[in-house]
Each structure stands twice: as C-alpha cells, then as structure tokens.
N, CA, C, O and the ligand as a Tripos MOL2 file, in Angstrom:
@<TRIPOS>MOLECULE
protein
  277   275    70     0     0
PROTEIN
NO_CHARGES

@<TRIPOS>ATOM
      1 N         -12.6290   -8.1760    6.8300 N.3       1 MET1
      2 CA        -11.6350   -7.7550    5.8510 C.3       1 MET1
      3 C         -12.1010   -6.5050    5.1080 C.2       1 MET1
      4 O         -13.2560   -6.4000    4.6940 O.2       1 MET1
      5 N         -11.1990   -5.5890    4.9550 N.am      2 MET2
      6 CA        -11.5070   -4.3820    4.1900 C.3       2 MET2
      7 C         -10.5280   -4.2490    3.0260 C.2       2 MET2
      8 O          -9.3890   -4.7120    3.1000 O.2       2 MET2
      9 N         -10.9860   -3.6130    1.9560 N.am      3 THR3
     10 CA        -10.1280   -3.3730    0.8000 C.3       3 THR3
     11 C         -10.2340   -1.9110    0.4130 C.2       3 THR3
     12 O         -11.3240   -1.3400    0.3700 O.2       3 THR3
     13 N          -9.0820   -1.3130    0.1320 N.am      4 LYS4
     14 CA         -9.0710    0.0850   -0.2500 C.3       4 LYS4
     15 C          -8.0580    0.2760   -1.3760 C.2       4 LYS4
     16 O          -6.9820   -0.3210   -1.3620 O.2       4 LYS4
     17 N          -8.4130    1.1180   -2.3550 N.am      5 THR5
     18 CA         -7.5000    1.4390   -3.4470 C.3       5 THR5
     19 C          -7.1360    2.9140   -3.3640 C.2       5 THR5
     20 O          -8.0080    3.7770   -3.2580 O.2       5 THR5
     21 N          -5.8380    3.1920   -3.4150 N.am      6 VAL6
     22 CA         -5.3750    4.5790   -3.3770 C.3       6 VAL6
     23 C          -4.4600    4.8560   -4.5600 C.2       6 VAL6
     24 O          -3.8630    3.9430   -5.1310 O.2       6 VAL6
     25 N          -4.3620    6.1200   -4.9130 N.am      7 HIS7
     26 CA         -3.4730    6.5560   -5.9740 C.3       7 HIS7
     27 C          -2.1450    6.9650   -5.3500 C.2       7 HIS7
     28 O          -2.1050    7.7560   -4.4070 O.2       7 HIS7
     29 N          -1.0660    6.4190   -5.8870 N.am      8 VAL8
     30 CA          0.2770    6.7350   -5.3720 C.3       8 VAL8
     31 C           1.1210    7.2950   -6.5220 C.2       8 VAL8
     32 O           1.7020    6.5450   -7.3070 O.2       8 VAL8
     33 N           1.1770    8.6370   -6.6050 N.am      9 PRO9
     34 CA          1.8350    9.2890   -7.7490 C.3       9 PRO9
     35 C           3.3160    8.9280   -7.8820 C.2       9 PRO9
     36 O           3.8760    9.0240   -8.9740 O.2       9 PRO9
     37 N           3.9540    8.5150   -6.7850 N.am     10 GLY10
     38 CA          5.3900    8.2340   -6.8040 C.3      10 GLY10
     39 C           5.7940    6.9500   -7.4940 C.2      10 GLY10
     40 O           6.9840    6.7200   -7.7130 O.2      10 GLY10
     41 N           4.8230    6.0940   -7.8490 N.am     11 ILE11
     42 CA          5.1710    4.8290   -8.5100 C.3      11 ILE11
     43 C           5.6200    5.1050   -9.9410 C.2      11 ILE11
     44 O           4.8610    5.6530  -10.7400 O.2      11 ILE11
     45 N           6.8650    4.7230  -10.2650 N.am     12 SER12
     46 CA          7.3450    4.9780  -11.6190 C.3      12 SER12
     47 C           7.7830    3.7210  -12.3610 C.2      12 SER12
     48 O           7.9490    3.7580  -13.5800 O.2      12 SER12
     49 N           7.9730    2.6180  -11.6610 N.am     13 CYS13
     50 CA          8.4260    1.4020  -12.3480 C.3      13 CYS13
     51 C           8.1270    0.1670  -11.5160 C.2      13 CYS13
     52 O           7.5670    0.2460  -10.4230 O.2      13 CYS13
     53 N           8.5180   -0.9810  -12.0670 N.am     14 GLY14
     54 CA          8.2600   -2.2460  -11.3950 C.3      14 GLY14
     55 C           8.9910   -2.3790  -10.0710 C.2      14 GLY14
     56 O           8.5590   -3.1100   -9.1800 O.2      14 GLY14
     57 N          10.1060   -1.6620   -9.9500 N.am     15 HIS15
     58 CA         10.8500   -1.7230   -8.6890 C.3      15 HIS15
     59 C          10.0400   -1.0900   -7.5520 C.2      15 HIS15
     60 O          10.0000   -1.6090   -6.4370 O.2      15 HIS15
     61 N           9.4010    0.0350   -7.8600 N.am     16 CYS16
     62 CA          8.5290    0.6870   -6.8700 C.3      16 CYS16
     63 C           7.4170   -0.2710   -6.4420 C.2      16 CYS16
     64 O           7.0900   -0.3770   -5.2600 O.2      16 CYS16
     65 N           6.8470   -0.9620   -7.4240 N.am     17 VAL17
     66 CA          5.7590   -1.9080   -7.1580 C.3      17 VAL17
     67 C           6.2190   -2.9790   -6.1760 C.2      17 VAL17
     68 O           5.5170   -3.2950   -5.2150 O.2      17 VAL17
     69 N           7.4090   -3.5380   -6.4250 N.am     18 THR18
     70 CA          7.9570   -4.5810   -5.5580 C.3      18 THR18
     71 C           8.1940   -4.0560   -4.1540 C.2      18 THR18
     72 O           7.8820   -4.7300   -3.1720 O.2      18 THR18
     73 N           8.7500   -2.8420   -4.0570 N.am     19 THR19
     74 CA          9.0250   -2.2420   -2.7480 C.3      19 THR19
     75 C           7.7330   -2.0670   -1.9510 C.2      19 THR19
     76 O           7.6450   -2.4740   -0.7930 O.2      19 THR19
     77 N           6.7420   -1.4610   -2.5830 N.am     20 ILE20
     78 CA          5.4670   -1.1990   -1.9010 C.3      20 ILE20
     79 C           4.8100   -2.5020   -1.4600 C.2      20 ILE20
     80 O           4.3690   -2.6300   -0.3170 O.2      20 ILE20
     81 N           4.7490   -3.4730   -2.3790 N.am     21 GLU21
     82 CA          4.0860   -4.7390   -2.0490 C.3      21 GLU21
     83 C           4.7890   -5.4520   -0.8980 C.2      21 GLU21
     84 O           4.1310   -5.9340    0.0240 O.2      21 GLU21
     85 N           6.1270   -5.5250   -0.9430 N.am     22 SER22
     86 CA          6.8190   -6.2740    0.1090 C.3      22 SER22
     87 C           6.7640   -5.5470    1.4490 C.2      22 SER22
     88 O           6.5870   -6.1820    2.4880 O.2      22 SER22
     89 N           6.9150   -4.2220    1.4360 N.am     23 GLU23
     90 CA          6.8790   -3.4670    2.7060 C.3      23 GLU23
     91 C           5.4980   -3.5380    3.3590 C.2      23 GLU23
     92 O           5.3860   -3.7380    4.5690 O.2      23 GLU23
     93 N           4.4610   -3.3750    2.5600 N.am     24 LEU24
     94 CA          3.1170   -3.3790    3.1420 C.3      24 LEU24
     95 C           2.6960   -4.7840    3.5650 C.2      24 LEU24
     96 O           2.0030   -4.9510    4.5690 O.2      24 LEU24
     97 N           3.1120   -5.7930    2.8000 N.am     25 GLU25
     98 CA          2.7490   -7.1680    3.1550 C.3      25 GLU25
     99 C           3.4270   -7.6080    4.4480 C.2      25 GLU25
    100 O           2.9770   -8.5510    5.0980 O.2      25 GLU25
    101 N           4.5140   -6.9230    4.8250 N.am     26 ASP26
    102 CA          5.2010   -7.2290    6.0810 C.3      26 ASP26
    103 C           4.3970   -6.7850    7.3040 C.2      26 ASP26
    104 O           4.6420   -7.2670    8.4100 O.2      26 ASP26
    105 N           3.4420   -5.8740    7.1160 N.am     27 LEU27
    106 CA          2.6430   -5.3970    8.2460 C.3      27 LEU27
    107 C           1.6880   -6.4910    8.7020 C.2      27 LEU27
    108 O           0.9830   -7.0990    7.8960 O.2      27 LEU27
    109 N           1.6800   -6.7260   10.0010 N.am     28 ASN28
    110 CA          0.7610   -7.7040   10.5680 C.3      28 ASN28
    111 C          -0.6860   -7.2280   10.3820 C.2      28 ASN28
    112 O          -1.0360   -6.1230   10.7950 O.2      28 ASN28
    113 N          -1.5180   -8.0610    9.7610 N.am     29 GLY29
    114 CA         -2.9080   -7.7020    9.5170 C.3      29 GLY29
    115 C          -3.1900   -7.3650    8.0730 C.2      29 GLY29
    116 O          -4.3470   -7.3060    7.6590 O.2      29 GLY29
    117 N          -2.1310   -7.1400    7.2940 N.am     30 VAL30
    118 CA         -2.3040   -6.8910    5.8610 C.3      30 VAL30
    119 C          -2.3620   -8.2380    5.1440 C.2      30 VAL30
    120 O          -1.4470   -9.0540    5.2540 O.2      30 VAL30
    121 N          -3.4500   -8.4550    4.4120 N.am     31 GLU31
    122 CA         -3.6560   -9.7500    3.7630 C.3      31 GLU31
    123 C          -3.1200   -9.7790    2.3400 C.2      31 GLU31
    124 O          -2.5480  -10.7770    1.9000 O.2      31 GLU31
    125 N          -3.3130   -8.6710    1.6220 N.am     32 ASP32
    126 CA         -2.9290   -8.6850    0.2090 C.3      32 ASP32
    127 C          -2.6500   -7.2700   -0.2680 C.2      32 ASP32
    128 O          -3.3330   -6.3240    0.1240 O.2      32 ASP32
    129 N          -1.6430   -7.1360   -1.1130 N.am     33 VAL33
    130 CA         -1.2980   -5.8300   -1.6830 C.3      33 VAL33
    131 C          -1.0760   -6.0080   -3.1770 C.2      33 VAL33
    132 O          -0.3000   -6.8640   -3.6030 O.2      33 VAL33
    133 N          -1.7600   -5.1950   -3.9640 N.am     34 LYS34
    134 CA         -1.5280   -5.1850   -5.4000 C.3      34 LYS34
    135 C          -1.1780   -3.7600   -5.8130 C.2      34 LYS34
    136 O          -2.0000   -2.8500   -5.7080 O.2      34 LYS34
    137 N           0.0540   -3.5810   -6.2840 N.am     35 ALA35
    138 CA          0.4580   -2.2720   -6.7780 C.3      35 ALA35
    139 C           0.6020   -2.3690   -8.2880 C.2      35 ALA35
    140 O           0.9360   -3.4240   -8.8260 O.2      35 ALA35
    141 N           0.3450   -1.2530   -8.9650 N.am     36 GLU36
    142 CA          0.3400   -1.2730  -10.4270 C.3      36 GLU36
    143 C           0.9770    0.0240  -10.9230 C.2      36 GLU36
    144 O           0.5390    1.1170  -10.5650 O.2      36 GLU36
    145 N           2.0100   -0.1080  -11.7470 N.am     37 HIS37
    146 CA          2.7890    1.0930  -12.0500 C.3      37 HIS37
    147 C           2.2360    1.9290  -13.2030 C.2      37 HIS37
    148 O           2.5990    3.0980  -13.3300 O.2      37 HIS37
    149 N           1.3730    1.3690  -14.0430 N.am     38 ILE38
    150 CA          0.7740    2.1750  -15.1120 C.3      38 ILE38
    151 C          -0.3130    3.0970  -14.5380 C.2      38 ILE38
    152 O          -0.3180    4.3050  -14.7760 O.2      38 ILE38
    153 N          -1.2190    2.4960  -13.7860 N.am     39 SER39
    154 CA         -2.3120    3.2800  -13.1860 C.3      39 SER39
    155 C          -1.8650    3.9930  -11.9100 C.2      39 SER39
    156 O          -2.5610    4.8830  -11.4220 O.2      39 SER39
    157 N          -0.7030    3.6050  -11.3660 N.am     40 LYS40
    158 CA         -0.1820    4.1350  -10.0940 C.3      40 LYS40
    159 C          -1.1760    3.9320   -8.9580 C.2      40 LYS40
    160 O          -1.3600    4.7970   -8.1010 O.2      40 LYS40
    161 N          -1.8120    2.7580   -8.9780 N.am     41 GLN41
    162 CA         -2.7800    2.4580   -7.9280 C.3      41 GLN41
    163 C          -2.2790    1.3240   -7.0430 C.2      41 GLN41
    164 O          -1.6220    0.3880   -7.4980 O.2      41 GLN41
    165 N          -2.6110    1.4420   -5.7800 N.am     42 VAL42
    166 CA         -2.2690    0.3970   -4.8240 C.3      42 VAL42
    167 C          -3.5580   -0.0430   -4.1430 C.2      42 VAL42
    168 O          -4.2880    0.7740   -3.5810 O.2      42 VAL42
    169 N          -3.8300   -1.3430   -4.1990 N.am     43 THR43
    170 CA         -5.0090   -1.8990   -3.5510 C.3      43 THR43
    171 C          -4.5570   -2.7800   -2.3970 C.2      43 THR43
    172 O          -3.7670   -3.7090   -2.5660 O.2      43 THR43
    173 N          -5.0810   -2.4610   -1.2170 N.am     44 VAL44
    174 CA         -4.6700   -3.1700   -0.0040 C.3      44 VAL44
    175 C          -5.8910   -3.8300    0.6260 C.2      44 VAL44
    176 O          -6.9350   -3.2010    0.7990 O.2      44 VAL44
    177 N          -5.7420   -5.1060    0.9640 N.am     45 SER45
    178 CA         -6.7570   -5.7920    1.7600 C.3      45 SER45
    179 C          -6.1770   -6.0500    3.1390 C.2      45 SER45
    180 O          -5.0800   -6.5930    3.2690 O.2      45 SER45
    181 N          -6.9170   -5.6590    4.1640 N.am     46 TRP46
    182 CA         -6.4070   -5.8160    5.5300 C.3      46 TRP46
    183 C          -7.5260   -6.1120    6.5030 C.2      46 TRP46
    184 O          -8.7050   -5.9140    6.2120 O.2      46 TRP46
    185 N          -7.1190   -6.5970    7.6790 N.am     47 ASP47
    186 CA         -8.0670   -6.9080    8.7360 C.3      47 ASP47
    187 C          -8.1520   -5.7090    9.6790 C.2      47 ASP47
    188 O          -7.2040   -5.4450   10.4200 O.2      47 ASP47
    189 N          -9.2700   -4.9770    9.6660 N.am     48 PRO48
    190 CA         -9.3830   -3.7600   10.4830 C.3      48 PRO48
    191 C          -9.3720   -4.0480   11.9850 C.2      48 PRO48
    192 O          -9.2030   -3.1320   12.7900 O.2      48 PRO48
    193 N          -9.5510   -5.3070   12.3630 N.am     49 GLU49
    194 CA         -9.4820   -5.6300   13.7950 C.3      49 GLU49
    195 C          -8.0330   -5.7930   14.2570 C.2      49 GLU49
    196 O          -7.7460   -5.7810   15.4540 O.2      49 GLU49
    197 N          -7.1300   -5.9430   13.2940 N.am     50 VAL50
    198 CA         -5.7120   -6.1200   13.6350 C.3      50 VAL50
    199 C          -4.9540   -4.7920   13.5050 C.2      50 VAL50
    200 O          -4.1370   -4.4460   14.3580 O.2      50 VAL50
    201 N          -5.2360   -4.0630   12.4320 N.am     51 LEU51
    202 CA         -4.5890   -2.7570   12.3050 C.3      51 LEU51
    203 C          -5.4750   -1.7600   11.5850 C.2      51 LEU51
    204 O          -6.3280   -2.1100   10.7690 O.2      51 LEU51
    205 N          -5.2370   -0.5120   11.9200 N.am     52 ASP52
    206 CA         -5.9990    0.5860   11.3650 C.3      52 ASP52
    207 C          -5.3970    1.0170   10.0300 C.2      52 ASP52
    208 O          -4.1950    0.8730    9.8100 O.2      52 ASP52
    209 N          -6.2370    1.5450    9.1430 N.am     53 TRP53
    210 CA         -5.7510    2.0310    7.8560 C.3      53 TRP53
    211 C          -4.6070    3.0460    8.0140 C.2      53 TRP53
    212 O          -3.6860    3.0870    7.1980 O.2      53 TRP53
    213 N          -4.6800    3.8570    9.0670 N.am     54 THR54
    214 CA         -3.6590    4.8990    9.2540 C.3      54 THR54
    215 C          -2.2510    4.3030    9.3940 C.2      54 THR54
    216 O          -1.2640    4.9450    9.0370 O.2      54 THR54
    217 N          -2.1650    3.0790    9.9110 N.am     55 VAL55
    218 CA         -0.8610    2.4110   10.0320 C.3      55 VAL55
    219 C          -0.2990    2.1180    8.6340 C.2      55 VAL55
    220 O           0.8950    2.2780    8.3810 O.2      55 VAL55
    221 N          -1.1800    1.6900    7.7490 N.am     56 ILE56
    222 CA         -0.7800    1.3950    6.3590 C.3      56 ILE56
    223 C          -0.3490    2.6860    5.6630 C.2      56 ILE56
    224 O           0.6610    2.7260    4.9610 O.2      56 ILE56
    225 N          -1.1310    3.7270    5.8740 N.am     57 GLU57
    226 CA         -0.8210    5.0190    5.2630 C.3      57 GLU57
    227 C           0.5120    5.5860    5.8000 C.2      57 GLU57
    228 O           1.3160    6.1240    5.0390 O.2      57 GLU57
    229 N           0.7280    5.4570    7.1070 N.am     58 ASP58
    230 CA          1.9920    5.9050    7.7040 C.3      58 ASP58
    231 C           3.1740    5.1510    7.1020 C.2      58 ASP58
    232 O           4.2270    5.7340    6.8450 O.2      58 ASP58
    233 N           2.9910    3.8520    6.8790 N.am     59 LYS59
    234 CA          4.0570    3.0320    6.3020 C.3      59 LYS59
    235 C           4.3710    3.5080    4.8780 C.2      59 LYS59
    236 O           5.5350    3.5900    4.4870 O.2      59 LYS59
    237 N           3.3320    3.8160    4.1170 N.am     60 MET60
    238 CA          3.5290    4.2930    2.7430 C.3      60 MET60
    239 C           4.3150    5.6050    2.7400 C.2      60 MET60
    240 O           5.1620    5.8270    1.8750 O.2      60 MET60
    241 N           4.0340    6.4550    3.6950 N.am     61 GLU61
    242 CA          4.7800    7.7230    3.8050 C.3      61 GLU61
    243 C           6.2220    7.4710    4.2170 C.2      61 GLU61
    244 O           7.1510    8.1060    3.7180 O.2      61 GLU61
    245 N           6.3880    6.5280    5.1400 N.am     62 GLU62
    246 CA          7.7260    6.1860    5.6390 C.3      62 GLU62
    247 C           8.6330    5.6650    4.5200 C.2      62 GLU62
    248 O           9.8300    5.9500    4.5240 O.2      62 GLU62
    249 N           8.0920    4.9160    3.5740 N.am     63 ILE63
    250 CA          8.9100    4.3690    2.4860 C.3      63 ILE63
    251 C           8.8900    5.2940    1.2510 C.2      63 ILE63
    252 O           9.2970    4.9090    0.1550 O.2      63 ILE63
    253 N           8.4060    6.5120    1.4680 N.am     64 ASN64
    254 CA          8.4070    7.5460    0.4050 C.3      64 ASN64
    255 C           7.4620    7.2760   -0.7660 C.2      64 ASN64
    256 O           7.7140    7.6990   -1.8940 O.2      64 ASN64
    257 N           6.3620    6.5580   -0.4750 N.am     65 PHE65
    258 CA          5.3060    6.3890   -1.4700 C.3      65 PHE65
    259 C           3.9680    6.8050   -0.8520 C.2      65 PHE65
    260 O           3.0700    5.9780   -0.6950 O.2      65 PHE65
    261 N           3.8370    8.1020   -0.4980 N.am     66 PRO66
    262 CA          2.5810    8.5310    0.1280 C.3      66 PRO66
    263 C           1.4240    8.5190   -0.8800 C.2      66 PRO66
    264 O           1.6010    8.9190   -2.0310 O.2      66 PRO66
    265 N           0.2500    8.0630   -0.4510 N.am     67 PRO67
    266 CA         -0.9150    8.1040   -1.3220 C.3      67 PRO67
    267 C          -1.4160    9.5370   -1.4580 C.2      67 PRO67
    268 O          -1.3250   10.3140   -0.5080 O.2      67 PRO67
    269 N          -1.9450    9.8950   -2.6260 N.am     68 SER68
    270 CA         -2.5590   11.2100   -2.7700 C.3      68 SER68
    271 C          -3.9920   11.1250   -2.2990 C.2      68 SER68
    272 O          -4.5820   10.0440   -2.2890 O.2      68 SER68
    273 N          -4.5520   12.2420   -1.9110 N.am     69 VAL69
    274 CA         -5.9160   12.2240   -1.3650 C.3      69 VAL69
    275 C          -6.9380   12.3570   -2.5000 C.2      69 VAL69
    276 O          -8.1430   12.3630   -2.2490 O.2      69 VAL69
    277 CU         10.3190    2.5640   -9.5240 Cu       70 CU70
@<TRIPOS>BOND
     1     1     2 1
     2     2     3 1
     3     3     4 2
     4     3     5 am
     5     5     6 1
     6     6     7 1
     7     7     8 2
     8     7     9 am
     9     9    10 1
    10    10    11 1
    11    11    12 2
    12    11    13 am
    13    13    14 1
    14    14    15 1
    15    15    16 2
    16    15    17 am
    17    17    18 1
    18    18    19 1
    19    19    20 2
    20    19    21 am
    21    21    22 1
    22    22    23 1
    23    23    24 2
    24    23    25 am
    25    25    26 1
    26    26    27 1
    27    27    28 2
    28    27    29 am
    29    29    30 1
    30    30    31 1
    31    31    32 2
    32    31    33 am
    33    33    34 1
    34    34    35 1
    35    35    36 2
    36    35    37 am
    37    37    38 1
    38    38    39 1
    39    39    40 2
    40    39    41 am
    41    41    42 1
    42    42    43 1
    43    43    44 2
    44    43    45 am
    45    45    46 1
    46    46    47 1
    47    47    48 2
    48    47    49 am
    49    49    50 1
    50    50    51 1
    51    51    52 2
    52    51    53 am
    53    53    54 1
    54    54    55 1
    55    55    56 2
    56    55    57 am
    57    57    58 1
    58    58    59 1
    59    59    60 2
    60    59    61 am
    61    61    62 1
    62    62    63 1
    63    63    64 2
    64    63    65 am
    65    65    66 1
    66    66    67 1
    67    67    68 2
    68    67    69 am
    69    69    70 1
    70    70    71 1
    71    71    72 2
    72    71    73 am
    73    73    74 1
    74    74    75 1
    75    75    76 2
    76    75    77 am
    77    77    78 1
    78    78    79 1
    79    79    80 2
    80    79    81 am
    81    81    82 1
    82    82    83 1
    83    83    84 2
    84    83    85 am
    85    85    86 1
    86    86    87 1
    87    87    88 2
    88    87    89 am
    89    89    90 1
    90    90    91 1
    91    91    92 2
    92    91    93 am
    93    93    94 1
    94    94    95 1
    95    95    96 2
    96    95    97 am
    97    97    98 1
    98    98    99 1
    99    99   100 2
   100    99   101 am
   101   101   102 1
   102   102   103 1
   103   103   104 2
   104   103   105 am
   105   105   106 1
   106   106   107 1
   107   107   108 2
   108   107   109 am
   109   109   110 1
   110   110   111 1
   111   111   112 2
   112   111   113 am
   113   113   114 1
   114   114   115 1
   115   115   116 2
   116   115   117 am
   117   117   118 1
   118   118   119 1
   119   119   120 2
   120   119   121 am
   121   121   122 1
   122   122   123 1
   123   123   124 2
   124   123   125 am
   125   125   126 1
   126   126   127 1
   127   127   128 2
   128   127   129 am
   129   129   130 1
   130   130   131 1
   131   131   132 2
   132   131   133 am
   133   133   134 1
   134   134   135 1
   135   135   136 2
   136   135   137 am
   137   137   138 1
   138   138   139 1
   139   139   140 2
   140   139   141 am
   141   141   142 1
   142   142   143 1
   143   143   144 2
   144   143   145 am
   145   145   146 1
   146   146   147 1
   147   147   148 2
   148   147   149 am
   149   149   150 1
   150   150   151 1
   151   151   152 2
   152   151   153 am
   153   153   154 1
   154   154   155 1
   155   155   156 2
   156   155   157 am
   157   157   158 1
   158   158   159 1
   159   159   160 2
   160   159   161 am
   161   161   162 1
   162   162   163 1
   163   163   164 2
   164   163   165 am
   165   165   166 1
   166   166   167 1
   167   167   168 2
   168   167   169 am
   169   169   170 1
   170   170   171 1
   171   171   172 2
   172   171   173 am
   173   173   174 1
   174   174   175 1
   175   175   176 2
   176   175   177 am
   177   177   178 1
   178   178   179 1
   179   179   180 2
   180   179   181 am
   181   181   182 1
   182   182   183 1
   183   183   184 2
   184   183   185 am
   185   185   186 1
   186   186   187 1
   187   187   188 2
   188   187   189 am
   189   189   190 1
   190   190   191 1
   191   191   192 2
   192   191   193 am
   193   193   194 1
   194   194   195 1
   195   195   196 2
   196   195   197 am
   197   197   198 1
   198   198   199 1
   199   199   200 2
   200   199   201 am
   201   201   202 1
   202   202   203 1
   203   203   204 2
   204   203   205 am
   205   205   206 1
   206   206   207 1
   207   207   208 2
   208   207   209 am
   209   209   210 1
   210   210   211 1
   211   211   212 2
   212   211   213 am
   213   213   214 1
   214   214   215 1
   215   215   216 2
   216   215   217 am
   217   217   218 1
   218   218   219 1
   219   219   220 2
   220   219   221 am
   221   221   222 1
   222   222   223 1
   223   223   224 2
   224   223   225 am
   225   225   226 1
   226   226   227 1
   227   227   228 2
   228   227   229 am
   229   229   230 1
   230   230   231 1
   231   231   232 2
   232   231   233 am
   233   233   234 1
   234   234   235 1
   235   235   236 2
   236   235   237 am
   237   237   238 1
   238   238   239 1
   239   239   240 2
   240   239   241 am
   241   241   242 1
   242   242   243 1
   243   243   244 2
   244   243   245 am
   245   245   246 1
   246   246   247 1
   247   247   248 2
   248   247   249 am
   249   249   250 1
   250   250   251 1
   251   251   252 2
   252   251   253 am
   253   253   254 1
   254   254   255 1
   255   255   256 2
   256   255   257 am
   257   257   258 1
   258   258   259 1
   259   259   260 2
   260   259   261 am
   261   261   262 1
   262   262   263 1
   263   263   264 2
   264   263   265 am
   265   265   266 1
   266   266   267 1
   267   267   268 2
   268   267   269 am
   269   269   270 1
   270   270   271 1
   271   271   272 2
   272   271   273 am
   273   273   274 1
   274   274   275 1
   275   275   276 2
@<TRIPOS>SUBSTRUCTURE
     1 MET1         2 RESIDUE 1 A MET
     2 MET2         6 RESIDUE 1 A MET
     3 THR3        10 RESIDUE 1 A THR
     4 LYS4        14 RESIDUE 1 A LYS
     5 THR5        18 RESIDUE 1 A THR
     6 VAL6        22 RESIDUE 1 A VAL
     7 HIS7        26 RESIDUE 1 A HIS
     8 VAL8        30 RESIDUE 1 A VAL
     9 PRO9        34 RESIDUE 1 A PRO
    10 GLY10       38 RESIDUE 1 A GLY
    11 ILE11       42 RESIDUE 1 A ILE
    12 SER12       46 RESIDUE 1 A SER
    13 CYS13       50 RESIDUE 1 A CYS
    14 GLY14       54 RESIDUE 1 A GLY
    15 HIS15       58 RESIDUE 1 A HIS
    16 CYS16       62 RESIDUE 1 A CYS
    17 VAL17       66 RESIDUE 1 A VAL
    18 THR18       70 RESIDUE 1 A THR
    19 THR19       74 RESIDUE 1 A THR
    20 ILE20       78 RESIDUE 1 A ILE
    21 GLU21       82 RESIDUE 1 A GLU
    22 SER22       86 RESIDUE 1 A SER
    23 GLU23       90 RESIDUE 1 A GLU
    24 LEU24       94 RESIDUE 1 A LEU
    25 GLU25       98 RESIDUE 1 A GLU
    26 ASP26      102 RESIDUE 1 A ASP
    27 LEU27      106 RESIDUE 1 A LEU
    28 ASN28      110 RESIDUE 1 A ASN
    29 GLY29      114 RESIDUE 1 A GLY
    30 VAL30      118 RESIDUE 1 A VAL
    31 GLU31      122 RESIDUE 1 A GLU
    32 ASP32      126 RESIDUE 1 A ASP
    33 VAL33      130 RESIDUE 1 A VAL
    34 LYS34      134 RESIDUE 1 A LYS
    35 ALA35      138 RESIDUE 1 A ALA
    36 GLU36      142 RESIDUE 1 A GLU
    37 HIS37      146 RESIDUE 1 A HIS
    38 ILE38      150 RESIDUE 1 A ILE
    39 SER39      154 RESIDUE 1 A SER
    40 LYS40      158 RESIDUE 1 A LYS
    41 GLN41      162 RESIDUE 1 A GLN
    42 VAL42      166 RESIDUE 1 A VAL
    43 THR43      170 RESIDUE 1 A THR
    44 VAL44      174 RESIDUE 1 A VAL
    45 SER45      178 RESIDUE 1 A SER
    46 TRP46      182 RESIDUE 1 A TRP
    47 ASP47      186 RESIDUE 1 A ASP
    48 PRO48      190 RESIDUE 1 A PRO
    49 GLU49      194 RESIDUE 1 A GLU
    50 VAL50      198 RESIDUE 1 A VAL
    51 LEU51      202 RESIDUE 1 A LEU
    52 ASP52      206 RESIDUE 1 A ASP
    53 TRP53      210 RESIDUE 1 A TRP
    54 THR54      214 RESIDUE 1 A THR
    55 VAL55      218 RESIDUE 1 A VAL
    56 ILE56      222 RESIDUE 1 A ILE
    57 GLU57      226 RESIDUE 1 A GLU
    58 ASP58      230 RESIDUE 1 A ASP
    59 LYS59      234 RESIDUE 1 A LYS
    60 MET60      238 RESIDUE 1 A MET
    61 GLU61      242 RESIDUE 1 A GLU
    62 GLU62      246 RESIDUE 1 A GLU
    63 ILE63      250 RESIDUE 1 A ILE
    64 ASN64      254 RESIDUE 1 A ASN
    65 PHE65      258 RESIDUE 1 A PHE
    66 PRO66      262 RESIDUE 1 A PRO
    67 PRO67      266 RESIDUE 1 A PRO
    68 SER68      270 RESIDUE 1 A SER
    69 VAL69      274 RESIDUE 1 A VAL
    70 CU70       277 GROUP 0 **** ****
C-alpha cells in the first residue's frame, strides 16, 4: 500500500470534496481517499500492484481537479 498527498488548487467547497472522493474511490486498487477543501489537499492510499499513480492522476485531470506539482 502506498499513500500520497497532493495539492489540488481547484477544490473550492464540500461538493468538490465529494466528487473527488467518490470518483477516485471508484478506481480499482484505490483503498482510501481523503479530500479537504480548506487545505485543498487530497490524500490517496492505493495498491501499487493493482494500479499506477499515473492512473489516479489522469482521473483527477479527467474530472477537472488536476493536482499541482
Ligand atoms: Cu466545490
């Protein structure tokens, strides 16, 4: 299991948090997602043997919440 926290500048409210958490949790191999709208941080725990981080990042871009580098 791996855990990574990224900054997502596009998070502006609780609705964004719900969208990000539900979309990312739908990915096979993602164990846990915690999004937070004050800090604009998203913490993802996933199984690297099931999916690569780039899949999670692509999904975030697809739903219009790309992480900043
Ligand atoms: Cu929002």
